[in-house]
C-alpha positions as semicolon CSV with decimal commas, in nm:
position;residue;x (nm);y (nm);z (nm)
1;M;1,073;5,382;11,675
2;G;1,135;5,753;11,702
3;A;1,084;6,029;11,452
4;P;1,302;6,003;11,140
5;F;1,403;6,371;11,169
6;E;1,450;6,640;11,430
7;I;1,457;7,011;11,354
8;H;1,622;7,259;11,592
9;S;1,709;7,626;11,587
10;Y;2,082;7,657;11,530
11;S;2,324;7,750;11,803
12;I;2,669;7,607;11,864
13;N;2,554;7,495;12,209
14;K;2,260;7,306;12,059
15;L;2,486;7,145;11,799
16;I;2,728;7,031;12,070
17;D;2,435;6,902;12,276
18;I;2,314;6,696;11,978
19;F;2,663;6,560;11,908
20;S;2,700;6,471;12,275
21;N;2,363;6,296;12,299
22;K;2,401;6,102;11,973
23;S;2,756;5,986;12,049
24;N;2,728;5,945;12,429
25;S;3,033;6,173;12,461
26;N;3,122;6,438;12,713
27;P;3,000;6,778;12,583
28;E;3,317;6,949;12,704
29;F;3,530;6,707;12,502
30;I;3,318;6,784;12,196
31;R;3,334;7,160;12,260
32;I;3,716;7,167;12,242
33;N;3,739;6,922;11,951
34;I;3,880;7,074;11,631
35;H;3,570;6,961;11,437
36;S;3,339;7,157;11,665
37;I;3,555;7,465;11,624
38;Y;3,539;7,422;11,246
39;F;3,160;7,375;11,251
40;R;3,114;7,682;11,472
41;E;3,316;7,904;11,240
42;Y;3,167;7,757;10,922
43;F;2,804;7,780;11,034
44;E;2,855;8,133;11,167
45;H;2,999;8,227;10,826
46;L;2,690;8,077;10,657
47;N;2,460;8,246;10,910
48;A;2,299;7,907;10,980
49;K;1,953;7,915;11,135
50;T;1,848;7,550;11,154
51;I;1,985;7,207;11,244
52;L;1,829;6,904;11,078
53;V;1,910;6,571;11,245
54;E;1,853;6,254;11,043
55;N;1,809;5,998;11,321
56;D;1,852;5,680;11,119
57;Y;2,136;5,806;10,901
58;I;2,361;5,539;10,748
59;D;2,689;5,660;10,605
60;R;2,752;5,572;10,239
61;D;3,101;5,447;10,328
62;Y;2,947;5,211;10,583
63;L;2,722;5,070;10,311
64;E;3,023;5,019;10,084
65;D;3,211;4,837;10,361
66;Y;2,914;4,625;10,474
67;P;2,689;4,563;10,171
68;V;2,351;4,399;10,215
69;V;2,378;4,035;10,109
């Protein structure tokens, strides 16, 4: 089992790299995706410095759809 968290210095390239690695997607596809453009602009506006990756993240909506029985 890996570390529960990863901490990285923020850059849009690092964020795209993380998205690509976690989703097994082509980084160029992610780079031109509207969500990546939004994140780039939003995080630049916030002057983001750090990326925190929660490796075992489970979405709340997933838990609502698939409750533990």
